[in-house]
N, CA and C atoms as a LAMMPS dump frame, in Angstrom:
ITEM: TIMESTEP
0
ITEM: NUMBER OF ATOMS
357
ITEM: BOX BOUNDS ff ff ff
-5.0000000000000000e+02 5.0000000000000000e+02
-5.0000000000000000e+02 5.0000000000000000e+02
-5.0000000000000000e+02 5.0000000000000000e+02
ITEM: ATOMS id mol type element x y z
1 1 1 N 364.878 398.655 378.603
2 1 2 C 364.488 399.337 377.304
3 1 3 C 365.466 400.527 377.385
4 2 1 N 366.104 400.898 378.271
5 2 2 C 366.75 401.837 378.349
6 2 3 C 367.97 401.484 377.795
7 3 1 N 368.563 400.319 378.4
8 3 2 C 369.892 399.999 378.042
9 3 3 C 370.105 399.859 376.451
10 4 1 N 368.856 398.925 375.999
11 4 2 C 368.71 398.877 374.664
12 4 3 C 368.76 400.198 373.74
13 5 1 N 368.128 401.114 374.068
14 5 2 C 367.875 402.321 373.463
15 5 3 C 369.452 402.908 373.332
16 6 1 N 370.18 403.037 374.641
17 6 2 C 371.393 403.617 374.873
18 6 3 C 372.416 402.912 374.052
19 7 1 N 372.27 401.66 373.72
20 7 2 C 373.274 400.969 373.297
21 7 3 C 372.97 401.23 371.328
22 8 1 N 371.745 401.159 371.065
23 8 2 C 371.563 401.676 369.768
24 8 3 C 371.855 402.747 369.354
25 9 1 N 371.895 403.91 370.455
26 9 2 C 372.231 405.509 370.163
27 9 3 C 373.718 405.19 370.143
28 10 1 N 374.592 404.604 370.844
29 10 2 C 375.954 404.392 370.711
30 10 3 C 376.438 403.767 369.377
31 11 1 N 375.873 402.533 369.014
32 11 2 C 376.065 402.236 367.535
33 11 3 C 375.817 402.852 366.524
34 12 1 N 374.766 403.811 366.723
35 12 2 C 374.567 404.829 365.455
36 12 3 C 375.755 405.913 365.494
37 13 1 N 376.021 406.427 366.498
38 13 2 C 377.115 407.519 366.89
39 13 3 C 378.173 406.943 366.365
40 14 1 N 378.886 405.674 366.247
41 14 2 C 379.869 405.481 366.146
42 14 3 C 379.941 405.234 364.6
43 15 1 N 378.592 404.816 363.994
44 15 2 C 378.794 404.775 362.566
45 15 3 C 378.447 406.389 361.822
46 16 1 N 378.106 407.084 362.596
47 16 2 C 378.046 408.523 361.874
48 16 3 C 379.656 409.188 362.234
49 17 1 N 380.356 408.837 363.29
50 17 2 C 381.948 409.026 363.385
51 17 3 C 382.649 408.347 362.254
52 18 1 N 382.27 407.135 362.083
53 18 2 C 383.244 406.578 360.853
54 18 3 C 382.67 406.889 359.623
55 19 1 N 381.512 407.522 359.491
56 19 2 C 381.164 408.135 357.972
57 19 3 C 381.961 409.407 357.805
58 20 1 N 381.704 410.316 359.009
59 20 2 C 382.222 411.978 359.087
60 20 3 C 383.957 411.314 358.544
61 21 1 N 384.592 410.569 359.382
62 21 2 C 386.085 410.185 359.196
63 21 3 C 386.409 409.887 357.636
64 22 1 N 385.37 408.875 357.287
65 22 2 C 385.578 408.28 355.529
66 22 3 C 385.574 409.426 354.775
67 23 1 N 384.792 410.467 354.814
68 23 2 C 384.535 411.826 354.196
69 23 3 C 385.752 412.876 354.311
70 24 1 N 386.408 412.757 355.373
71 24 2 C 387.587 413.747 355.519
72 24 3 C 388.842 412.997 355.212
73 25 1 N 388.782 411.719 355.036
74 25 2 C 389.91 410.737 354.527
75 25 3 C 389.877 411.196 353.286
76 26 1 N 388.604 411.202 352.424
77 26 2 C 388.53 411.29 350.864
78 26 3 C 388.577 412.646 350.625
79 27 1 N 388.536 413.609 351.259
80 27 2 C 388.607 415.002 350.998
81 27 3 C 390.158 415.326 351.11
82 28 1 N 390.768 414.883 352.164
83 28 2 C 392.075 414.969 352.284
84 28 3 C 392.56 414.544 350.833
85 29 1 N 392.639 413.274 350.77
86 29 2 C 392.807 412.416 349.695
87 29 3 C 392.798 413.161 347.96
88 30 1 N 391.882 413.774 347.905
89 30 2 C 391.491 414.639 346.699
90 30 3 C 392.46 416.024 346.626
91 31 1 N 392.814 416.353 348.08
92 31 2 C 393.265 417.828 348.11
93 31 3 C 395.007 417.573 347.986
94 32 1 N 395.489 416.42 348.403
95 32 2 C 396.835 415.912 348.636
96 32 3 C 397.016 415.563 346.83
97 33 1 N 396.054 414.774 346.357
98 33 2 C 396.298 414.242 344.621
99 33 3 C 396.15 416.251 343.603
100 34 1 N 395.353 416.636 344.055
101 34 2 C 395.701 417.953 343.477
102 34 3 C 396.804 418.927 343.407
103 35 1 N 397.339 418.79 344.779
104 35 2 C 398.461 419.377 344.935
105 35 3 C 399.422 418.915 344.309
106 36 1 N 399.427 417.586 344.245
107 36 2 C 400.691 417.119 343.516
108 36 3 C 400.544 416.956 342.285
109 37 1 N 399.347 416.847 341.646
110 37 2 C 399.092 417.197 340.374
111 37 3 C 399.746 418.431 339.59
112 38 1 N 399.863 419.464 340.455
113 38 2 C 400.251 421.002 340.222
114 38 3 C 401.626 421.181 340.421
115 39 1 N 402.118 420.208 341.203
116 39 2 C 403.463 420.39 341.23
117 39 3 C 404.258 419.338 340.446
118 40 1 N 403.925 418.088 340.219
119 40 2 C 404.52 417.388 339.852
120 40 3 C 404.551 416.785 338.163
121 41 1 N 405.218 416.301 337.427
122 41 2 C 404.889 416.305 336.11
123 41 3 C 404.034 415.076 335.88
124 42 1 N 404.035 414.03 336.904
125 42 2 C 403.081 412.966 336.77
126 42 3 C 402.943 412.405 337.802
127 43 1 N 401.554 412.035 338.242
128 43 2 C 400.998 411.527 339.507
129 43 3 C 400.558 410.013 339.239
130 44 1 N 401.272 408.883 339.959
131 44 2 C 400.658 407.672 339.86
132 44 3 C 400.393 406.883 341.429
133 45 1 N 399.024 406.443 341.687
134 45 2 C 398.723 405.946 342.379
135 45 3 C 398.951 404.661 342.843
136 46 1 N 399.486 404.085 343.798
137 46 2 C 400.162 402.443 343.597
138 46 3 C 399.118 401.731 344.878
139 47 1 N 399.265 400.707 344.417
140 47 2 C 398.263 399.806 345.7
141 47 3 C 399.213 399.143 346.326
142 48 1 N 399.22 398.283 347.193
143 48 2 C 399.891 397.372 348.182
144 48 3 C 400.886 396.4 347.916
145 49 1 N 400.463 396.281 346.379
146 49 2 C 401.37 395.471 345.634
147 49 3 C 402.378 396.418 344.849
148 50 1 N 402.406 397.665 344.724
149 50 2 C 403.235 398.681 344.502
150 50 3 C 402.769 398.41 342.405
151 51 1 N 401.876 398.372 342.498
152 51 2 C 400.991 398.423 341.163
153 51 3 C 400.155 399.385 341.122
154 52 1 N 400.431 399.979 339.537
155 52 2 C 399.425 401.351 339.221
156 52 3 C 397.792 401.246 339.162
157 53 1 N 397.395 402.302 339.928
158 53 2 C 396.212 401.997 340.048
159 53 3 C 395.15 403.118 339.567
160 54 1 N 394.388 402.868 338.533
161 54 2 C 393.483 403.624 337.49
162 54 3 C 394.324 404.569 336.802
163 55 1 N 394.109 405.603 336.357
164 55 2 C 394.553 406.254 335.702
165 55 3 C 395.988 406.94 335.831
166 56 1 N 396.996 406.604 334.918
167 56 2 C 398.514 407.271 335.401
168 56 3 C 398.927 407.756 333.606
169 57 1 N 397.673 408.537 332.782
170 57 2 C 398.066 409.116 331.821
171 57 3 C 398.929 410.191 331.434
172 58 1 N 399.481 410.987 332.56
173 58 2 C 400.565 411.847 332.514
174 58 3 C 401.931 411.078 332.409
175 59 1 N 402.028 410.107 333.474
176 59 2 C 403.329 409.141 333.42
177 59 3 C 403.287 408.498 332.136
178 60 1 N 402.397 407.965 331.549
179 60 2 C 402.409 407.1 330.181
180 60 3 C 402.828 407.978 329.168
181 61 1 N 402.284 409.375 328.991
182 61 2 C 403.001 410.181 328.039
183 61 3 C 404.161 410.387 328.005
184 62 1 N 404.744 410.8 329.244
185 62 2 C 405.991 411.231 329.951
186 62 3 C 407.411 409.655 329.247
187 63 1 N 406.368 408.528 329.705
188 63 2 C 407.165 407.262 329.123
189 63 3 C 407.199 407.015 327.837
190 64 1 N 405.976 407.574 327.115
191 64 2 C 405.908 407.499 325.664
192 64 3 C 405.273 405.982 325.683
193 65 1 N 404.027 405.651 326.402
194 65 2 C 403.466 404.448 326.444
195 65 3 C 401.741 404.458 326.135
196 66 1 N 401.727 405.94 325.705
197 66 2 C 400.348 405.836 325.731
198 66 3 C 399.34 405.39 324.144
199 67 1 N 398.604 404.491 324.293
200 67 2 C 398.296 403.861 323.403
201 67 3 C 396.402 404.489 323.203
202 68 1 N 395.94 403.511 322.609
203 68 2 C 394.59 403.743 322.476
204 68 3 C 393.741 403.609 324.015
205 69 1 N 394.184 402.855 325.205
206 69 2 C 393.527 402.719 325.928
207 69 3 C 393.478 403.929 326.804
208 70 1 N 392.636 404.247 327.621
209 70 2 C 392.388 405.307 328.502
210 70 3 C 393.419 404.943 329.939
211 71 1 N 393.654 404.066 330.299
212 71 2 C 394.317 403.753 331.36
213 71 3 C 395.424 402.651 331.071
214 72 1 N 396.566 403.057 330.205
215 72 2 C 397.451 402.301 329.653
216 72 3 C 398.753 401.837 330.707
217 73 1 N 398.593 402.216 331.964
218 73 2 C 399.662 401.755 332.687
219 73 3 C 398.697 401.055 334.1
220 74 1 N 397.772 401.184 334.05
221 74 2 C 396.71 400.633 334.981
222 74 3 C 397.175 399.064 335.465
223 75 1 N 397.602 398.562 336.513
224 75 2 C 397.943 397.198 336.836
225 75 3 C 399.26 396.874 336.774
226 76 1 N 399.831 397.849 336.356
227 76 2 C 401.459 397.6 335.903
228 76 3 C 402.102 397.816 337.181
229 77 1 N 403.044 396.846 337.266
230 77 2 C 404.213 396.853 338.605
231 77 3 C 405.015 398.257 337.978
232 78 1 N 405.11 398.832 339.09
233 78 2 C 405.623 400.167 339.387
234 78 3 C 407.465 399.97 339.105
235 79 1 N 407.906 399.055 340.147
236 79 2 C 409.12 398.359 340.45
237 79 3 C 409.735 397.973 338.708
238 80 1 N 409.009 397.775 338.133
239 80 2 C 409.069 396.979 336.885
240 80 3 C 409.683 397.905 335.779
241 81 1 N 409.321 399.333 336.303
242 81 2 C 409.385 400.654 335.481
243 81 3 C 410.58 401.022 335.712
244 82 1 N 411.274 400.535 336.582
245 82 2 C 412.309 401.384 336.994
246 82 3 C 413.495 400.536 336.55
247 83 1 N 414.762 401.438 336.849
248 83 2 C 416.224 401.204 336.416
249 83 3 C 416.497 399.873 337.004
250 84 1 N 416.884 398.844 336.398
251 84 2 C 417.325 397.316 337.087
252 84 3 C 418.043 397.658 338.573
253 85 1 N 418.779 399.058 338.899
254 85 2 C 419.63 399.02 339.76
255 85 3 C 418.98 399.713 340.615
256 86 1 N 418.003 400.165 340.375
257 86 2 C 416.899 401.032 341.354
258 86 3 C 415.569 400.326 342.269
259 87 1 N 415.359 399.222 341.478
260 87 2 C 413.871 398.507 341.931
261 87 3 C 414.422 398.021 343.159
262 88 1 N 415.262 397.135 343.973
263 88 2 C 415.461 396.55 345.272
264 88 3 C 415.098 397.89 345.814
265 89 1 N 416.284 398.798 345.696
266 89 2 C 416.108 400.005 346.685
267 89 3 C 414.979 400.632 347.304
268 90 1 N 414.249 400.761 345.618
269 90 2 C 412.786 401.554 345.712
270 90 3 C 411.569 400.462 346.392
271 91 1 N 411.841 399.258 346.534
272 91 2 C 410.905 398.157 346.648
273 91 3 C 411.193 398.366 348.665
274 92 1 N 412.296 398.124 348.417
275 92 2 C 412.635 398.471 350.307
276 92 3 C 412.464 399.575 350.845
277 93 1 N 412.362 400.808 349.935
278 93 2 C 411.941 402.144 350.489
279 93 3 C 410.589 402.114 350.912
280 94 1 N 409.942 401.562 349.939
281 94 2 C 408.445 401.606 350.157
282 94 3 C 407.906 400.712 351.33
283 95 1 N 408.564 399.334 351.727
284 95 2 C 408.412 398.595 352.962
285 95 3 C 408.486 399.253 353.757
286 96 1 N 409.853 400.089 354.062
287 96 2 C 409.892 400.636 355.428
288 96 3 C 409.062 402.064 355.747
289 97 1 N 408.823 402.447 354.457
290 97 2 C 407.817 404.072 354.639
291 97 3 C 406.679 403.197 355.029
292 98 1 N 405.882 402.16 354.853
293 98 2 C 404.887 402.072 354.827
294 98 3 C 404.646 400.941 356.414
295 99 1 N 405.837 400.518 356.853
296 99 2 C 405.978 399.818 358.22
297 99 3 C 406.169 401.238 359.243
298 100 1 N 406.742 402.276 358.739
299 100 2 C 406.943 403.641 359.709
300 100 3 C 405.824 404.075 359.629
301 101 1 N 404.953 404.509 358.567
302 101 2 C 403.531 405.165 359.005
303 101 3 C 402.352 404.333 359.725
304 102 1 N 402.987 402.794 359.934
305 102 2 C 401.708 402.052 360.444
306 102 3 C 402.371 402.221 361.972
307 103 1 N 403.949 402.353 362.611
308 103 2 C 403.983 402.571 363.433
309 103 3 C 404.189 403.877 364.577
310 104 1 N 403.922 405.008 363.628
311 104 2 C 404.216 405.954 363.996
312 104 3 C 402.711 406.809 364.452
313 105 1 N 402.486 407.013 365.404
314 105 2 C 401.023 407.877 365.376
315 105 3 C 401.191 409.543 365.069
316 106 1 N 402.311 410.056 364.596
317 106 2 C 402.712 411.338 364.359
318 106 3 C 402.783 411.164 362.943
319 107 1 N 402.159 412.279 362.09
320 107 2 C 402.483 412.56 360.414
321 107 3 C 403.923 412.98 360.22
322 108 1 N 404.385 411.886 360.507
323 108 2 C 406.017 412.592 359.793
324 108 3 C 406.072 412.024 358.33
325 109 1 N 406.539 412.948 357.228
326 109 2 C 406.765 412.702 355.992
327 109 3 C 407.918 411.913 355.665
328 110 1 N 407.545 411.061 354.439
329 110 2 C 408.699 410.138 354.27
330 110 3 C 410.038 410.465 353.611
331 111 1 N 411.066 410.299 353.673
332 111 2 C 412.153 410.798 353.412
333 111 3 C 412.013 410.763 351.577
334 112 1 N 412.943 411.403 350.9
335 112 2 C 412.622 411.044 349.428
336 112 3 C 413.64 410.35 349.069
337 113 1 N 413.282 409.999 347.523
338 113 2 C 414.257 409.007 347.123
339 113 3 C 414.243 409.571 345.44
340 114 1 N 415.527 409.218 344.961
341 114 2 C 415.455 409.183 343.99
342 114 3 C 415.813 408.178 342.822
343 115 1 N 415.147 407.765 341.908
344 115 2 C 414.993 406.624 340.944
345 115 3 C 414.875 406.856 339.562
346 116 1 N 415.612 405.939 338.645
347 116 2 C 415.136 406.275 337.465
348 116 3 C 414.279 405.161 337.045
349 117 1 N 413.405 406.19 335.982
350 117 2 C 412.273 405.303 334.932
351 117 3 C 413.071 405.007 333.909
352 118 1 N 412.807 403.646 333.239
353 118 2 C 413.1 402.98 332.222
354 118 3 C 411.929 404.194 331.099
355 119 1 N 412.502 404.276 329.981
356 119 2 C 412.052 404.904 329.102
357 119 3 C 411.958 404.013 327.674
């Protein structure tokens, strides 16, 4: 009975740690997003396929693509919004950045990259 209680207690502890870690991650993401929105003209969140997730209304406004939709760029391929000469460079940069992030234990910021957006 003691072993069962100990196993259940360990499982509950692991679950509580996972919840706390998820909350910390969400809080950190909100802080970074707020910082970027204060410093940048526009912020767009990309998924693993480099498509814009959710609202990117400021970016849509800068590119004069704001219509009646509340999320005019949601689901759009970000590389398709780049100048043709910059697309392959951007995709390669993102692939290498994601691979480095998965391999690295340290929080090393990615290098900067300059690309041109189509208007």
